[in-house]
N, C-alpha and C positions, 0 to 999 in steps of 0.2 A: 337693207343697209346690213354693211359691215361695220363690226366694232372692231373698235382699235384703243389700244393700251399703249402709251409713251412713259420709259422708263429715263427718267435724267428729264420731268417735264420742266422745272426749274430754272433752266439755264437757257441760252439767246436758243439753242436750238429745238429747244423743246417748246418754249413760246413760239418759236417760227413757222414751227407745225403745228400747231394749236390752230394758230390764224387761219393757217388754211385750210382744217379741215374743218372751220365751224362754218362755211361756206363753201363743203366739198358735197354733191349731190347723192355719194354713195357710201361716203363713209359718215360715223358717229363717234365722239368724243366717248368709252368706256370705262375708261381709268386713268389716272394721274399716276404717276412714281417717282420718288426722287429718296436719295437720302437725306437730304436736309430741306427743311420747312416744311416737315409733315405736320398733319393738320390745315394748315392755313388754306386758303380758297386761291386759286389759282390767279383769280382778280385781284386779291390783296396785293401779290408779289409785283400784277400788272394793272394796274389801277385801269387802262384802258380796255379792259377786258371785262370791267362792272356789266352784268346783268347779259353779257355772252357769255363766260367762261369763267361760272361762279362754284367750279368744281373742287372740292377737296382733295388736296395731294398726300397720297397716302407713301409708308413705309414698303420694302419692297416685301414685307413677311405679312402683312394686312393680306387676311382673307381675300380682300378684293382683290388684291394685286395678282393672286394663286389663280384666281380663275380664266379661264379658258375666251382666248381674243381673236377675232379674223387676222388682224394685223398685228405687230407689231413694233415700234417705233423705235432703238436703242439709241437718245441724242447723250450720249455717254462717253467718258474717257477712253484711251487705248487700256486695253487690258479685261475691261468688264464685258463686252460683249462674248468672247469668248469662253467665257465663263456663266453665262446664261441663255445662251443663244437656244442650246441643244435640245432645256427643256421647254422652250416655247414652239420651237418644231415638233417636236414630241408630241406636244398638246394642237398642233393641226395650222397654227400660226406661218402668217407669210410674216417673215423679218429683215428691216432692215437696219443695218450698222451705219453709224454716222463715222466712225472711227475708223482706224487703221486694221483692224483684228481680221478683217473678211476680205481684204482687197488686192488680198495675192493667192495663186492657187497652188503654192507650195510652200512646206517650214522653210524653204532656204529661202526665198522670198524672201517672207514674213521676217526672219532673221536679218536680214541686211537691213531691211526698216525700221525695226525694234532698236537694233546699234546706234540710228542716228539719236533716238529719243532717250536714251540711256534705259530699257526695259529689258525684262527678261525675254532672250532671243525664242526661248522654248515656246512655241505655240499652246495653248490651253487644250486649245480642240482642235487637233492636225486634222483629223475626220471630216473635217466641214469644211474643210479648205476646197475640197471635192465637190463640193455642192457650191460653192460661193460662184459669183459670177463679181465681175468689175461693173460696177453699176454707173456707168458712162452709155447708158443707153442708144445717143446716135453712134456710139463705135460696135459696141455690143446688144444689138437686137435678141429680146427675151419674151416672153408670155406664162402662161399660166402654170405650164410648169415649175418654174424658177420661185422655189422657198426662202431663198435667205440672198442678199446681195451686199456688198460692202461699197456704198458711199466713197464715193471720191472725195481727198482733200480739194480745199477750194482754190489753192494755188494751182493743183493738178488740171483740174478743169478749165482754166483760165488758157493754160499751156498747153496742153493737149488737144483742145479744141481749134484753137490757132494754128496750131502746125499742123495736124490730121491731114489736111489732102495734100498738103506741100510733101510730106513728107511718103504717104503712100503712091503718089503718082512718080515718086523718083524724081522729084525736082531739087530736091535738095543736097547737101554736103551732109554726112551722117554726124560729122564733127567740128562741125564751122556753127552749131547751135546756139544760142544767146538767147534766156529768157531773163529779163528785168523785169520782176514785178514788184507794184505797189499795192498795199490792200490796209482797210479803213482798220481802227485800233478796236474794232469787236472784231474781229480774227482773233483777239486774245482770250476771249470770251469773258463772262459771268463779272468772275473771280477776281477783286481790286490785286492789283500789285505795285508797287512801288514807279516801277519804270513807265505805269499807264494813269497814275496819278494828274491831274490835266494842268500843275505847273511843267509839269515832266514831259507832256504831250503836246502840249499848244505850241504851234509855230517849232514844231521839231519832227524831223527828216532823218530816220536812219536809217541803215542797212543790219542784218542781222541773220545768225548762222551762216557767215561767209565758209566755214568749215565743213559746211554741207547740211542742208534743208533735206527734211524726210520724202519732202513731196517728190525730191528728182528722183528718187527710186519708182514711184509709180509713172515719171515722166514719162523715162527711160523706157520701164516697163512696155509700155503702151504704144510709143513709138518705134519703138525695137520691131514688136509684133507688124506693125503696120510696114516697114519698110523691107523684113525680111532682112535685118542687119543689126546689129548694135549701134543704137544710135547714143553719141555722150553727147550732154549738154552743160552748158554753164550757167547756173539759176543762181540769182544775186536776189533775193527777197529784202522789201523793205517798208517801213511801216511809216503812214501820212497822217498828219493830224485830220482824218475826215473818218464818219462812224463809221461806215458801212462801202463795199464798193472794193473791187482788183482792178489794177490797169498792169496790162503784160504785154509788153514791148519785147517785139519777138524777130528774132534777125538768126537769116543763113544765108551762105553762098549757094545761089544757082549753079548747077551740073551745067544749065546751057543758057543763051542769052533769051531775055526773055519781058515782054514789056508788063505793064502792070495791065492791061487790059488784058491780057490773056490768062494772067493768072486770075483776074477777079474773074474771068468766065470757069476756071477750073473749081474755083470756090465755091461759086454760085451752082454747081451738076455734083460737085460732091454730096453739097447740105442741098442739095432741090424738095429731098422729101422729109427732110429735117425740123420740124415746126418751130421751136425752141432758137434756131443757130440764126441768125440774119448776117446779112453781107449787104457793106459798104465800099463805096471809092473814099480815097482819098479826099476827097472834095468837100464829102457830108460834115458837120459842126458835129461830132458824139463826144460823150464823154461818160463817167461812171453815174452820174446823174439820170442819163435816159434807162438805163437799166437797174436803177433803186427800187426795190423791191417787187422783183418781177423776176420770172425763172429765164429771162433772155440771156444767150450770149450776142453782144454785139461785135462782130470782127469787120476792123477797116483793114483792107489788103491794098498794100501796094510794092511796087520793084523801087528800090534805088538802080537807077540805071546806070548812073555813072562806075556804081561797083558791083553792079550786076547781084544786087543780095534782095535776096526778101526781106518785107518787111511788114509785120502784122499786129495791128493794135490790139487786145481782147479784152472788153470789158464784160464784166459780170458785178452783180449782185452777189458778195460770202456768204450772206445767210441764207441766199435765196436758191440761185442754179449752184451756187457752191457748196449747200448744207440743205438746208428742210426743202425748198423747191424740187432740187434734183431728189431728192427722199422721196416726195410724194407721186414724182412720176414715174420712178421706179415702183411703188406701190401699184399707182396705178395699171402698169404694166401687167404684173404679177396678178391682176384678177381680168385680165382680157382687155380694163376698159382704156379710152381714147388714152395716149399719154400727157396730153392738153388737158383734163379733166381738173377744173380745180386752180387749172394754173393758166389760162390763154388770158390774161388781160395786161393791158400796158402799164411804163411808167407813171408817173406823175409828172407833172408842168405849170409852174416852173418847182 
């Protein structure tokens, strides 16, 4: 069994990976670390884990936190991973970071991302950017030699997977892409805020960050690499009054006349060996509930034939394929395991 440390264990990302590791056949929880709630059991914070994870959360300077572990998940905000990853790598750990710290291969690309969220544009460990991989393995397959991965942003996962086949096959105009994305409230994290107080959130739908969302940077990075030319998107992010899930409606002008059936075949072929991407036509009744609690991305593929425009509806659970599930998929690959290990289960119905 491989031992695992979770840094930032008390947040939604931390409890998400904890839940998954409890049923994983090759990984076992070794240490839960956080700067808050130290001395409390994980089950004190999340009573549904009583009897399953009663591990006590320790501070970062606790001797237990300083010990060596095989795998480390950094379920931490931007700016934390770049300060602690080097020490974990030196101890021999494989590291998956949830934040944007290691999603970019150059300091310049990181700087662009950081400017969107008001962070210091200077990366604290630029030498590690040469070692990282963008942790969307459907596009960037890797194996046991990889020690560091930057988990993608949740909106980015939904948009990139929805647009990758059409972009790679050069089926769409690179400056016509529109991503209209809606997320559940859990995407804002565990920390309370006035805008997410129940009376402010109930029956409320609103767009935000219209001046520029940070996930746009990684979406354009990945799509441009696939297209071998610059892809520019219009990304509109919105919050809807559900707990978890992202639905992204993706549009782009097709370069040539194409039917929905033809596009569907392109998508099925592209993702034929990608177990967590499922392709549907527009006749299937799917939504965010069908991916809730799972690591799947369900894509409804269609063509607006009257306007010769691609239309793909992408569904993910923002806390799973958009966070903890994808992180575990990455860690599986780092240890040469089947990427579906501990993740291959369906959603719930109803």
